[in-house]
mmCIF file as Biopython writes it, N, C-alpha, C and O atoms, coordinates in Angstrom:
data_model
#
loop_
_atom_site.group_PDB
_atom_site.id
_atom_site.type_symbol
_atom_site.label_atom_id
_atom_site.label_alt_id
_atom_site.label_comp_id
_atom_site.label_asym_id
_atom_site.label_entity_id
_atom_site.label_seq_id
_atom_site.pdbx_PDB_ins_code
_atom_site.Cartn_x
_atom_site.Cartn_y
_atom_site.Cartn_z
_atom_site.occupancy
_atom_site.B_iso_or_equiv
_atom_site.auth_seq_id
_atom_site.auth_asym_id
_atom_site.pdbx_PDB_model_num
ATOM 1   N N  . UNK A ? 1  ? -17.891 17.941  -32.013 1.0 0.0 1  A 1 
ATOM 2   C CA . UNK A ? 1  ? -16.930 18.113  -31.113 1.0 0.0 1  A 1 
ATOM 3   C C  . UNK A ? 1  ? -17.450 16.579  -30.157 1.0 0.0 1  A 1 
ATOM 4   O O  . UNK A ? 1  ? -16.497 16.049  -29.586 1.0 0.0 1  A 1 
ATOM 5   N N  . UNK A ? 2  ? -18.572 15.999  -29.992 1.0 0.0 2  A 1 
ATOM 6   C CA . UNK A ? 2  ? -18.563 15.345  -29.395 1.0 0.0 2  A 1 
ATOM 7   C C  . UNK A ? 2  ? -18.390 13.592  -30.315 1.0 0.0 2  A 1 
ATOM 8   O O  . UNK A ? 2  ? -18.446 12.630  -29.548 1.0 0.0 2  A 1 
ATOM 9   N N  . UNK A ? 3  ? -18.253 13.359  -31.397 1.0 0.0 3  A 1 
ATOM 10  C CA . UNK A ? 3  ? -18.021 12.537  -32.225 1.0 0.0 3  A 1 
ATOM 11  C C  . UNK A ? 3  ? -16.540 12.297  -32.373 1.0 0.0 3  A 1 
ATOM 12  O O  . UNK A ? 3  ? -16.157 11.130  -32.464 1.0 0.0 3  A 1 
ATOM 13  N N  . UNK A ? 4  ? -15.411 13.580  -32.415 1.0 0.0 4  A 1 
ATOM 14  C CA . UNK A ? 4  ? -14.802 12.982  -32.494 1.0 0.0 4  A 1 
ATOM 15  C C  . UNK A ? 4  ? -13.913 12.438  -31.470 1.0 0.0 4  A 1 
ATOM 16  O O  . UNK A ? 4  ? -12.821 11.923  -31.715 1.0 0.0 4  A 1 
ATOM 17  N N  . UNK A ? 5  ? -14.629 12.629  -29.871 1.0 0.0 5  A 1 
ATOM 18  C CA . UNK A ? 5  ? -14.346 12.256  -28.969 1.0 0.0 5  A 1 
ATOM 19  C C  . UNK A ? 5  ? -14.967 10.480  -29.054 1.0 0.0 5  A 1 
ATOM 20  O O  . UNK A ? 5  ? -14.579 9.428   -28.546 1.0 0.0 5  A 1 
ATOM 21  N N  . UNK A ? 6  ? -15.378 10.617  -29.384 1.0 0.0 6  A 1 
ATOM 22  C CA . UNK A ? 6  ? -16.177 9.452   -29.665 1.0 0.0 6  A 1 
ATOM 23  C C  . UNK A ? 6  ? -15.390 8.167   -30.270 1.0 0.0 6  A 1 
ATOM 24  O O  . UNK A ? 6  ? -15.399 6.998   -29.883 1.0 0.0 6  A 1 
ATOM 25  N N  . UNK A ? 7  ? -14.660 8.822   -31.423 1.0 0.0 7  A 1 
ATOM 26  C CA . UNK A ? 7  ? -14.121 7.997   -32.619 1.0 0.0 7  A 1 
ATOM 27  C C  . UNK A ? 7  ? -12.504 7.920   -31.450 1.0 0.0 7  A 1 
ATOM 28  O O  . UNK A ? 7  ? -11.866 6.945   -31.054 1.0 0.0 7  A 1 
ATOM 29  N N  . UNK A ? 8  ? -12.332 9.267   -31.232 1.0 0.0 8  A 1 
ATOM 30  C CA . UNK A ? 8  ? -11.073 8.395   -30.102 1.0 0.0 8  A 1 
ATOM 31  C C  . UNK A ? 8  ? -11.068 7.394   -29.518 1.0 0.0 8  A 1 
ATOM 32  O O  . UNK A ? 8  ? -10.399 6.378   -29.703 1.0 0.0 8  A 1 
ATOM 33  N N  . UNK A ? 9  ? -11.936 7.668   -28.662 1.0 0.0 9  A 1 
ATOM 34  C CA . UNK A ? 9  ? -11.674 6.015   -27.344 1.0 0.0 9  A 1 
ATOM 35  C C  . UNK A ? 9  ? -12.607 4.638   -28.293 1.0 0.0 9  A 1 
ATOM 36  O O  . UNK A ? 9  ? -12.775 3.594   -27.663 1.0 0.0 9  A 1 
ATOM 37  N N  . UNK A ? 10 ? -13.100 4.700   -29.594 1.0 0.0 10 A 1 
ATOM 38  C CA . UNK A ? 10 ? -12.913 3.599   -30.251 1.0 0.0 10 A 1 
ATOM 39  C C  . UNK A ? 10 ? -12.146 3.528   -31.023 1.0 0.0 10 A 1 
ATOM 40  O O  . UNK A ? 10 ? -12.292 2.712   -31.933 1.0 0.0 10 A 1 
ATOM 41  N N  . UNK A ? 11 ? -11.018 4.365   -30.964 1.0 0.0 11 A 1 
ATOM 42  C CA . UNK A ? 11 ? -9.652  4.116   -31.968 1.0 0.0 11 A 1 
ATOM 43  C C  . UNK A ? 11 ? -8.878  3.729   -30.498 1.0 0.0 11 A 1 
ATOM 44  O O  . UNK A ? 11 ? -8.269  2.664   -30.406 1.0 0.0 11 A 1 
ATOM 45  N N  . UNK A ? 12 ? -8.950  4.624   -29.428 1.0 0.0 12 A 1 
ATOM 46  C CA . UNK A ? 12 ? -8.375  3.725   -28.027 1.0 0.0 12 A 1 
ATOM 47  C C  . UNK A ? 12 ? -8.982  2.185   -27.973 1.0 0.0 12 A 1 
ATOM 48  O O  . UNK A ? 12 ? -8.754  1.263   -28.757 1.0 0.0 12 A 1 
ATOM 49  N N  . UNK A ? 13 ? -9.693  2.198   -26.985 1.0 0.0 13 A 1 
ATOM 50  C CA . UNK A ? 13 ? -10.264 0.725   -27.270 1.0 0.0 13 A 1 
ATOM 51  C C  . UNK A ? 13 ? -9.904  -0.804  -28.347 1.0 0.0 13 A 1 
ATOM 52  O O  . UNK A ? 13 ? -9.533  -1.957  -28.125 1.0 0.0 13 A 1 
ATOM 53  N N  . UNK A ? 14 ? -10.378 0.259   -29.935 1.0 0.0 14 A 1 
ATOM 54  C CA . UNK A ? 14 ? -9.414  -0.943  -30.947 1.0 0.0 14 A 1 
ATOM 55  C C  . UNK A ? 14 ? -7.887  -0.948  -30.552 1.0 0.0 14 A 1 
ATOM 56  O O  . UNK A ? 14 ? -7.533  -2.127  -30.551 1.0 0.0 14 A 1 
ATOM 57  N N  . UNK A ? 15 ? -7.022  -0.271  -30.277 1.0 0.0 15 A 1 
ATOM 58  C CA . UNK A ? 15 ? -5.610  -0.380  -30.405 1.0 0.0 15 A 1 
ATOM 59  C C  . UNK A ? 15 ? -5.201  -1.374  -29.398 1.0 0.0 15 A 1 
ATOM 60  O O  . UNK A ? 15 ? -4.608  -2.434  -29.596 1.0 0.0 15 A 1 
ATOM 61  N N  . UNK A ? 16 ? -5.781  -0.653  -27.812 1.0 0.0 16 A 1 
ATOM 62  C CA . UNK A ? 16 ? -5.375  -1.588  -27.249 1.0 0.0 16 A 1 
ATOM 63  C C  . UNK A ? 16 ? -5.802  -2.960  -27.474 1.0 0.0 16 A 1 
ATOM 64  O O  . UNK A ? 16 ? -4.929  -3.826  -27.415 1.0 0.0 16 A 1 
ATOM 65  N N  . UNK A ? 17 ? -7.007  -3.303  -27.724 1.0 0.0 17 A 1 
ATOM 66  C CA . UNK A ? 17 ? -7.264  -4.956  -28.585 1.0 0.0 17 A 1 
ATOM 67  C C  . UNK A ? 17 ? -6.743  -5.056  -29.227 1.0 0.0 17 A 1 
ATOM 68  O O  . UNK A ? 17 ? -7.469  -5.866  -29.803 1.0 0.0 17 A 1 
ATOM 69  N N  . UNK A ? 18 ? -5.673  -4.946  -30.055 1.0 0.0 18 A 1 
ATOM 70  C CA . UNK A ? 18 ? -4.802  -4.861  -31.391 1.0 0.0 18 A 1 
ATOM 71  C C  . UNK A ? 18 ? -3.571  -5.239  -30.579 1.0 0.0 18 A 1 
ATOM 72  O O  . UNK A ? 18 ? -2.745  -6.089  -30.912 1.0 0.0 18 A 1 
ATOM 73  N N  . UNK A ? 19 ? -3.551  -4.406  -29.329 1.0 0.0 19 A 1 
ATOM 74  C CA . UNK A ? 19 ? -1.787  -4.802  -28.856 1.0 0.0 19 A 1 
ATOM 75  C C  . UNK A ? 19 ? -2.228  -6.146  -28.274 1.0 0.0 19 A 1 
ATOM 76  O O  . UNK A ? 19 ? -1.760  -7.127  -28.852 1.0 0.0 19 A 1 
ATOM 77  N N  . UNK A ? 20 ? -2.658  -6.267  -27.726 1.0 0.0 20 A 1 
ATOM 78  C CA . UNK A ? 20 ? -2.827  -7.442  -26.373 1.0 0.0 20 A 1 
ATOM 79  C C  . UNK A ? 20 ? -3.083  -8.259  -27.406 1.0 0.0 20 A 1 
ATOM 80  O O  . UNK A ? 20 ? -1.953  -8.530  -27.811 1.0 0.0 20 A 1 
ATOM 81  N N  . UNK A ? 21 ? -4.044  -8.967  -28.262 1.0 0.0 21 A 1 
ATOM 82  C CA . UNK A ? 21 ? -3.695  -9.795  -29.184 1.0 0.0 21 A 1 
ATOM 83  C C  . UNK A ? 21 ? -2.357  -10.014 -29.698 1.0 0.0 21 A 1 
ATOM 84  O O  . UNK A ? 21 ? -1.731  -11.074 -29.679 1.0 0.0 21 A 1 
ATOM 85  N N  . UNK A ? 22 ? -2.090  -9.195  -30.035 1.0 0.0 22 A 1 
ATOM 86  C CA . UNK A ? 22 ? -0.380  -9.237  -30.220 1.0 0.0 22 A 1 
ATOM 87  C C  . UNK A ? 22 ? 1.120   -9.916  -29.526 1.0 0.0 22 A 1 
ATOM 88  O O  . UNK A ? 22 ? 2.007   -10.672 -29.924 1.0 0.0 22 A 1 
ATOM 89  N N  . UNK A ? 23 ? 0.825   -9.200  -28.332 1.0 0.0 23 A 1 
ATOM 90  C CA . UNK A ? 23 ? 1.788   -9.195  -27.156 1.0 0.0 23 A 1 
ATOM 91  C C  . UNK A ? 23 ? 0.735   -11.069 -27.298 1.0 0.0 23 A 1 
ATOM 92  O O  . UNK A ? 23 ? 1.244   -11.504 -28.330 1.0 0.0 23 A 1 
ATOM 93  N N  . UNK A ? 24 ? -0.090  -11.947 -26.925 1.0 0.0 24 A 1 
ATOM 94  C CA . UNK A ? 24 ? -0.411  -13.277 -27.017 1.0 0.0 24 A 1 
ATOM 95  C C  . UNK A ? 24 ? -0.222  -13.745 -27.779 1.0 0.0 24 A 1 
ATOM 96  O O  . UNK A ? 24 ? -0.439  -14.914 -27.461 1.0 0.0 24 A 1 
ATOM 97  N N  . UNK A ? 25 ? 0.159   -13.718 -28.997 1.0 0.0 25 A 1 
ATOM 98  C CA . UNK A ? 25 ? 0.731   -14.362 -29.937 1.0 0.0 25 A 1 
ATOM 99  C C  . UNK A ? 25 ? 2.386   -14.522 -30.119 1.0 0.0 25 A 1 
ATOM 100 O O  . UNK A ? 25 ? 3.006   -15.396 -30.725 1.0 0.0 25 A 1 
ATOM 101 N N  . UNK A ? 26 ? 2.845   -13.442 -29.424 1.0 0.0 26 A 1 
ATOM 102 C CA . UNK A ? 26 ? 4.496   -13.503 -29.233 1.0 0.0 26 A 1 
ATOM 103 C C  . UNK A ? 26 ? 4.430   -14.129 -28.139 1.0 0.0 26 A 1 
ATOM 104 O O  . UNK A ? 26 ? 5.179   -15.103 -28.220 1.0 0.0 26 A 1 
ATOM 105 N N  . UNK A ? 27 ? 3.968   -14.086 -27.239 1.0 0.0 27 A 1 
ATOM 106 C CA . UNK A ? 27 ? 3.998   -14.923 -25.847 1.0 0.0 27 A 1 
ATOM 107 C C  . UNK A ? 27 ? 4.093   -17.042 -26.685 1.0 0.0 27 A 1 
ATOM 108 O O  . UNK A ? 27 ? 4.731   -18.085 -26.550 1.0 0.0 27 A 1 
ATOM 109 N N  . UNK A ? 28 ? 3.117   -16.534 -27.367 1.0 0.0 28 A 1 
ATOM 110 C CA . UNK A ? 28 ? 2.928   -18.321 -27.868 1.0 0.0 28 A 1 
ATOM 111 C C  . UNK A ? 28 ? 3.455   -18.908 -28.509 1.0 0.0 28 A 1 
ATOM 112 O O  . UNK A ? 28 ? 3.277   -20.059 -28.909 1.0 0.0 28 A 1 
ATOM 113 N N  . UNK A ? 29 ? 4.534   -17.839 -28.784 1.0 0.0 29 A 1 
ATOM 114 C CA . UNK A ? 29 ? 5.434   -17.992 -30.036 1.0 0.0 29 A 1 
ATOM 115 C C  . UNK A ? 29 ? 6.813   -18.335 -29.121 1.0 0.0 29 A 1 
ATOM 116 O O  . UNK A ? 29 ? 7.510   -19.347 -29.193 1.0 0.0 29 A 1 
ATOM 117 N N  . UNK A ? 30 ? 6.976   -17.189 -28.259 1.0 0.0 30 A 1 
ATOM 118 C CA . UNK A ? 30 ? 8.438   -17.591 -27.344 1.0 0.0 30 A 1 
ATOM 119 C C  . UNK A ? 30 ? 8.388   -18.743 -26.636 1.0 0.0 30 A 1 
ATOM 120 O O  . UNK A ? 30 ? 9.349   -19.018 -25.917 1.0 0.0 30 A 1 
ATOM 121 N N  . UNK A ? 31 ? 7.026   -19.807 -26.725 1.0 0.0 31 A 1 
ATOM 122 C CA . UNK A ? 31 ? 6.526   -20.459 -25.439 1.0 0.0 31 A 1 
ATOM 123 C C  . UNK A ? 31 ? 6.833   -21.997 -25.874 1.0 0.0 31 A 1 
ATOM 124 O O  . UNK A ? 31 ? 7.268   -22.910 -25.172 1.0 0.0 31 A 1 
ATOM 125 N N  . UNK A ? 32 ? 6.314   -21.999 -27.853 1.0 0.0 32 A 1 
ATOM 126 C CA . UNK A ? 32 ? 6.469   -23.183 -28.195 1.0 0.0 32 A 1 
ATOM 127 C C  . UNK A ? 32 ? 7.864   -23.006 -28.777 1.0 0.0 32 A 1 
ATOM 128 O O  . UNK A ? 32 ? 8.044   -24.003 -29.476 1.0 0.0 32 A 1 
ATOM 129 N N  . UNK A ? 33 ? 9.516   -21.807 -28.859 1.0 0.0 33 A 1 
ATOM 130 C CA . UNK A ? 33 ? 10.706  -22.143 -28.850 1.0 0.0 33 A 1 
ATOM 131 C C  . UNK A ? 33 ? 11.558  -22.824 -27.472 1.0 0.0 33 A 1 
ATOM 132 O O  . UNK A ? 33 ? 12.620  -23.335 -27.117 1.0 0.0 33 A 1 
ATOM 133 N N  . UNK A ? 34 ? 10.195  -22.393 -27.018 1.0 0.0 34 A 1 
ATOM 134 C CA . UNK A ? 34 ? 11.283  -22.928 -24.894 1.0 0.0 34 A 1 
ATOM 135 C C  . UNK A ? 34 ? 11.152  -24.592 -25.239 1.0 0.0 34 A 1 
ATOM 136 O O  . UNK A ? 34 ? 11.915  -25.509 -24.934 1.0 0.0 34 A 1 
ATOM 137 N N  . UNK A ? 35 ? 9.404   -24.611 -26.278 1.0 0.0 35 A 1 
ATOM 138 C CA . UNK A ? 35 ? 9.546   -26.548 -26.079 1.0 0.0 35 A 1 
ATOM 139 C C  . UNK A ? 35 ? 10.522  -27.157 -27.368 1.0 0.0 35 A 1 
ATOM 140 O O  . UNK A ? 35 ? 11.234  -28.160 -27.323 1.0 0.0 35 A 1 
ATOM 141 N N  . UNK A ? 36 ? 10.341  -26.328 -28.392 1.0 0.0 36 A 1 
ATOM 142 C CA . UNK A ? 36 ? 11.672  -26.700 -28.814 1.0 0.0 36 A 1 
ATOM 143 C C  . UNK A ? 36 ? 13.236  -26.816 -29.202 1.0 0.0 36 A 1 
ATOM 144 O O  . UNK A ? 36 ? 13.868  -27.412 -30.073 1.0 0.0 36 A 1 
ATOM 145 N N  . UNK A ? 37 ? 13.607  -25.792 -27.930 1.0 0.0 37 A 1 
ATOM 146 C CA . UNK A ? 37 ? 14.643  -26.231 -27.713 1.0 0.0 37 A 1 
ATOM 147 C C  . UNK A ? 37 ? 15.371  -26.946 -26.654 1.0 0.0 37 A 1 
ATOM 148 O O  . UNK A ? 37 ? 16.569  -27.186 -26.509 1.0 0.0 37 A 1 
ATOM 149 N N  . UNK A ? 38 ? 14.253  -27.242 -25.899 1.0 0.0 38 A 1 
ATOM 150 C CA . UNK A ? 38 ? 14.339  -27.849 -24.488 1.0 0.0 38 A 1 
ATOM 151 C C  . UNK A ? 38 ? 13.879  -29.559 -24.934 1.0 0.0 38 A 1 
ATOM 152 O O  . UNK A ? 38 ? 14.249  -30.470 -24.194 1.0 0.0 38 A 1 
ATOM 153 N N  . UNK A ? 39 ? 13.304  -29.767 -25.813 1.0 0.0 39 A 1 
ATOM 154 C CA . UNK A ? 39 ? 12.442  -31.263 -26.099 1.0 0.0 39 A 1 
ATOM 155 C C  . UNK A ? 39 ? 12.915  -32.458 -25.683 1.0 0.0 39 A 1 
ATOM 156 O O  . UNK A ? 39 ? 12.484  -33.594 -25.482 1.0 0.0 39 A 1 
ATOM 157 N N  . UNK A ? 40 ? 13.901  -31.879 -25.615 1.0 0.0 40 A 1 
ATOM 158 C CA . UNK A ? 40 ? 14.932  -33.803 -25.217 1.0 0.0 40 A 1 
ATOM 159 C C  . UNK A ? 40 ? 14.945  -34.156 -23.504 1.0 0.0 40 A 1 
ATOM 160 O O  . UNK A ? 40 ? 15.122  -35.219 -22.908 1.0 0.0 40 A 1 
ATOM 161 N N  . UNK A ? 41 ? 14.598  -32.376 -22.880 1.0 0.0 41 A 1 
ATOM 162 C CA . UNK A ? 41 ? 14.787  -32.457 -21.333 1.0 0.0 41 A 1 
ATOM 163 C C  . UNK A ? 41 ? 13.361  -32.467 -20.569 1.0 0.0 41 A 1 
ATOM 164 O O  . UNK A ? 41 ? 12.232  -32.451 -21.058 1.0 0.0 41 A 1 
ATOM 165 N N  . UNK A ? 42 ? 13.799  -32.500 -19.116 1.0 0.0 42 A 1 
ATOM 166 C CA . UNK A ? 42 ? 12.999  -32.363 -18.470 1.0 0.0 42 A 1 
ATOM 167 C C  . UNK A ? 42 ? 11.930  -31.254 -18.140 1.0 0.0 42 A 1 
ATOM 168 O O  . UNK A ? 42 ? 10.963  -31.519 -17.426 1.0 0.0 42 A 1 
ATOM 169 N N  . UNK A ? 43 ? 12.133  -30.005 -18.680 1.0 0.0 43 A 1 
ATOM 170 C CA . UNK A ? 43 ? 11.680  -29.024 -18.764 1.0 0.0 43 A 1 
ATOM 171 C C  . UNK A ? 43 ? 10.145  -28.561 -19.822 1.0 0.0 43 A 1 
ATOM 172 O O  . UNK A ? 43 ? 9.256   -27.710 -19.775 1.0 0.0 43 A 1 
ATOM 173 N N  . UNK A ? 44 ? 10.665  -30.073 -20.997 1.0 0.0 44 A 1 
ATOM 174 C CA . UNK A ? 44 ? 9.475   -29.881 -22.110 1.0 0.0 44 A 1 
ATOM 175 C C  . UNK A ? 44 ? 8.195   -29.737 -20.357 1.0 0.0 44 A 1 
ATOM 176 O O  . UNK A ? 44 ? 7.884   -28.645 -19.880 1.0 0.0 44 A 1 
ATOM 177 N N  . UNK A ? 45 ? 7.814   -30.826 -19.889 1.0 0.0 45 A 1 
ATOM 178 C CA . UNK A ? 45 ? 7.100   -30.679 -19.193 1.0 0.0 45 A 1 
ATOM 179 C C  . UNK A ? 45 ? 6.141   -29.666 -18.561 1.0 0.0 45 A 1 
ATOM 180 O O  . UNK A ? 45 ? 4.947   -29.811 -18.299 1.0 0.0 45 A 1 
ATOM 181 N N  . UNK A ? 46 ? 7.045   -28.463 -18.351 1.0 0.0 46 A 1 
ATOM 182 C CA . UNK A ? 46 ? 6.621   -27.617 -17.602 1.0 0.0 46 A 1 
ATOM 183 C C  . UNK A ? 46 ? 6.311   -26.807 -18.518 1.0 0.0 46 A 1 
ATOM 184 O O  . UNK A ? 46 ? 5.469   -25.967 -18.199 1.0 0.0 46 A 1 
ATOM 185 N N  . UNK A ? 47 ? 6.875   -26.758 -19.991 1.0 0.0 47 A 1 
ATOM 186 C CA . UNK A ? 47 ? 6.633   -25.844 -20.725 1.0 0.0 47 A 1 
ATOM 187 C C  . UNK A ? 47 ? 4.720   -26.297 -21.886 1.0 0.0 47 A 1 
ATOM 188 O O  . UNK A ? 47 ? 3.848   -25.894 -22.656 1.0 0.0 47 A 1 
ATOM 189 N N  . UNK A ? 48 ? 5.018   -26.894 -21.440 1.0 0.0 48 A 1 
ATOM 190 C CA . UNK A ? 48 ? 3.499   -27.741 -22.290 1.0 0.0 48 A 1 
ATOM 191 C C  . UNK A ? 48 ? 2.747   -27.115 -21.379 1.0 0.0 48 A 1 
ATOM 192 O O  . UNK A ? 48 ? 1.708   -26.873 -21.993 1.0 0.0 48 A 1 
ATOM 193 N N  . UNK A ? 49 ? 2.616   -26.641 -20.118 1.0 0.0 49 A 1 
ATOM 194 C CA . UNK A ? 49 ? 1.808   -26.161 -19.256 1.0 0.0 49 A 1 
ATOM 195 C C  . UNK A ? 49 ? 1.958   -25.274 -19.182 1.0 0.0 49 A 1 
ATOM 196 O O  . UNK A ? 49 ? 0.940   -25.115 -18.508 1.0 0.0 49 A 1 
ATOM 197 N N  . UNK A ? 50 ? 2.504   -23.930 -19.271 1.0 0.0 50 A 1 
ATOM 198 C CA . UNK A ? 50 ? 2.848   -22.932 -19.726 1.0 0.0 50 A 1 
ATOM 199 C C  . UNK A ? 50 ? 1.607   -22.568 -21.488 1.0 0.0 50 A 1 
ATOM 200 O O  . UNK A ? 50 ? 1.043   -21.559 -21.910 1.0 0.0 50 A 1 
ATOM 201 N N  . UNK A ? 51 ? 1.675   -23.553 -21.825 1.0 0.0 51 A 1 
ATOM 202 C CA . UNK A ? 51 ? 0.741   -23.543 -23.630 1.0 0.0 51 A 1 
ATOM 203 C C  . UNK A ? 51 ? -0.564  -23.553 -23.172 1.0 0.0 51 A 1 
ATOM 204 O O  . UNK A ? 51 ? -1.408  -22.753 -23.575 1.0 0.0 51 A 1 
ATOM 205 N N  . UNK A ? 52 ? -0.783  -24.441 -22.327 1.0 0.0 52 A 1 
ATOM 206 C CA . UNK A ? 52 ? -2.448  -23.860 -21.807 1.0 0.0 52 A 1 
ATOM 207 C C  . UNK A ? 52 ? -2.415  -23.982 -21.406 1.0 0.0 52 A 1 
ATOM 208 O O  . UNK A ? 52 ? -2.294  -25.198 -21.259 1.0 0.0 52 A 1 
ATOM 209 N N  . UNK A ? 53 ? -2.427  -23.109 -20.118 1.0 0.0 53 A 1 
ATOM 210 C CA . UNK A ? 53 ? -2.379  -21.921 -19.119 1.0 0.0 53 A 1 
ATOM 211 C C  . UNK A ? 53 ? -2.370  -20.845 -20.343 1.0 0.0 53 A 1 
ATOM 212 O O  . UNK A ? 53 ? -2.803  -19.703 -20.185 1.0 0.0 53 A 1 
ATOM 213 N N  . UNK A ? 54 ? -1.949  -21.218 -21.319 1.0 0.0 54 A 1 
ATOM 214 C CA . UNK A ? 54 ? -1.991  -19.388 -22.090 1.0 0.0 54 A 1 
ATOM 215 C C  . UNK A ? 54 ? -3.394  -19.469 -22.943 1.0 0.0 54 A 1 
ATOM 216 O O  . UNK A ? 54 ? -4.336  -18.677 -22.909 1.0 0.0 54 A 1 
ATOM 217 N N  . UNK A ? 55 ? -3.280  -20.369 -23.523 1.0 0.0 55 A 1 
ATOM 218 C CA . UNK A ? 55 ? -4.700  -21.274 -24.496 1.0 0.0 55 A 1 
ATOM 219 C C  . UNK A ? 55 ? -5.769  -20.603 -23.599 1.0 0.0 55 A 1 
ATOM 220 O O  . UNK A ? 55 ? -6.469  -19.660 -23.965 1.0 0.0 55 A 1 
ATOM 221 N N  . UNK A ? 56 ? -5.826  -21.322 -22.123 1.0 0.0 56 A 1 
ATOM 222 C CA . UNK A ? 56 ? -7.460  -21.156 -20.925 1.0 0.0 56 A 1 
ATOM 223 C C  . UNK A ? 56 ? -7.209  -20.486 -20.676 1.0 0.0 56 A 1 
ATOM 224 O O  . UNK A ? 56 ? -7.556  -20.484 -19.495 1.0 0.0 56 A 1 
ATOM 225 N N  . UNK A ? 57 ? -6.410  -19.028 -20.991 1.0 0.0 57 A 1 
ATOM 226 C CA . UNK A ? 57 ? -6.398  -18.162 -19.385 1.0 0.0 57 A 1 
ATOM 227 C C  . UNK A ? 57 ? -6.350  -16.635 -20.877 1.0 0.0 57 A 1 
ATOM 228 O O  . UNK A ? 57 ? -6.347  -15.546 -20.304 1.0 0.0 57 A 1 
ATOM 229 N N  . UNK A ? 58 ? -6.332  -16.546 -21.741 1.0 0.0 58 A 1 
ATOM 230 C CA . UNK A ? 58 ? -6.526  -15.023 -22.546 1.0 0.0 58 A 1 
ATOM 231 C C  . UNK A ? 58 ? -5.840  -14.034 -21.107 1.0 0.0 58 A 1 
ATOM 232 O O  . UNK A ? 58 ? -4.736  -13.846 -20.596 1.0 0.0 58 A 1 
ATOM 233 N N  . UNK A ? 59 ? -6.986  -13.682 -20.931 1.0 0.0 59 A 1 
ATOM 234 C CA . UNK A ? 59 ? -6.576  -12.603 -20.059 1.0 0.0 59 A 1 
ATOM 235 C C  . UNK A ? 59 ? -4.945  -12.245 -19.266 1.0 0.0 59 A 1 
ATOM 236 O O  . UNK A ? 59 ? -4.186  -11.277 -19.216 1.0 0.0 59 A 1 
ATOM 237 N N  . UNK A ? 60 ? -4.975  -13.733 -18.692 1.0 0.0 60 A 1 
ATOM 238 C CA . UNK A ? 60 ? -4.232  -13.710 -18.043 1.0 0.0 60 A 1 
ATOM 239 C C  . UNK A ? 60 ? -2.589  -14.208 -18.586 1.0 0.0 60 A 1 
ATOM 240 O O  . UNK A ? 60 ? -1.771  -14.697 -17.807 1.0 0.0 60 A 1 
ATOM 241 N N  . UNK A ? 61 ? -2.310  -13.965 -20.110 1.0 0.0 61 A 1 
ATOM 242 C CA . UNK A ? 61 ? -1.344  -14.473 -20.326 1.0 0.0 61 A 1 
ATOM 243 C C  . UNK A ? 61 ? -0.312  -14.058 -19.409 1.0 0.0 61 A 1 
ATOM 244 O O  . UNK A ? 61 ? -0.081  -14.922 -18.564 1.0 0.0 61 A 1 
ATOM 245 N N  . UNK A ? 62 ? 0.648   -12.612 -19.265 1.0 0.0 62 A 1 
ATOM 246 C CA . UNK A ? 62 ? 1.465   -12.061 -18.869 1.0 0.0 62 A 1 
ATOM 247 C C  . UNK A ? 62 ? 1.469   -13.025 -17.914 1.0 0.0 62 A 1 
ATOM 248 O O  . UNK A ? 62 ? 2.401   -13.829 -17.925 1.0 0.0 62 A 1 
ATOM 249 N N  . UNK A ? 63 ? 0.376   -13.137 -16.853 1.0 0.0 63 A 1 
ATOM 250 C CA . UNK A ? 63 ? 0.787   -14.358 -15.027 1.0 0.0 63 A 1 
ATOM 251 C C  . UNK A ? 63 ? 1.065   -15.520 -15.554 1.0 0.0 63 A 1 
ATOM 252 O O  . UNK A ? 63 ? 1.995   -16.242 -15.193 1.0 0.0 63 A 1 
ATOM 253 N N  . UNK A ? 64 ? 0.364   -15.730 -16.331 1.0 0.0 64 A 1 
ATOM 254 C CA . UNK A ? 64 ? 0.948   -17.602 -16.911 1.0 0.0 64 A 1 
ATOM 255 C C  . UNK A ? 64 ? 2.078   -17.286 -17.523 1.0 0.0 64 A 1 
ATOM 256 O O  . UNK A ? 64 ? 2.781   -17.069 -16.535 1.0 0.0 64 A 1 
ATOM 257 N N  . UNK A ? 65 ? 2.433   -17.192 -17.999 1.0 0.0 65 A 1 
ATOM 258 C CA . UNK A ? 65 ? 4.274   -16.989 -18.687 1.0 0.0 65 A 1 
ATOM 259 C C  . UNK A ? 65 ? 5.299   -16.313 -17.866 1.0 0.0 65 A 1 
ATOM 260 O O  . UNK A ? 65 ? 6.431   -16.520 -18.303 1.0 0.0 65 A 1 
ATOM 261 N N  . UNK A ? 66 ? 5.235   -15.258 -16.372 1.0 0.0 66 A 1 
ATOM 262 C CA . UNK A ? 66 ? 5.653   -15.018 -15.553 1.0 0.0 66 A 1 
ATOM 263 C C  . UNK A ? 66 ? 5.864   -15.642 -14.663 1.0 0.0 66 A 1 
ATOM 264 O O  . UNK A ? 66 ? 6.574   -15.096 -13.818 1.0 0.0 66 A 1 
ATOM 265 N N  . UNK A ? 67 ? 5.388   -17.073 -14.365 1.0 0.0 67 A 1 
ATOM 266 C CA . UNK A ? 67 ? 5.088   -17.694 -12.718 1.0 0.0 67 A 1 
ATOM 267 C C  . UNK A ? 67 ? 5.911   -19.222 -13.605 1.0 0.0 67 A 1 
ATOM 268 O O  . UNK A ? 67 ? 6.089   -20.273 -12.988 1.0 0.0 67 A 1 
#
């Protein structure tokens, strides 16, 4: 019984890690698309700032994107 519980806990931790990594990758892709869309406008500087935040603050990616 203990082994099953441990395996379940490990699986859940791995699943959360994979989902967090996937979300971060998707957010970076969205940001890159924004830069391509607004490459001729003044908004380009703002979206570049978001990329810096996404790379430097991996644990706060969602917060960085919403700001």
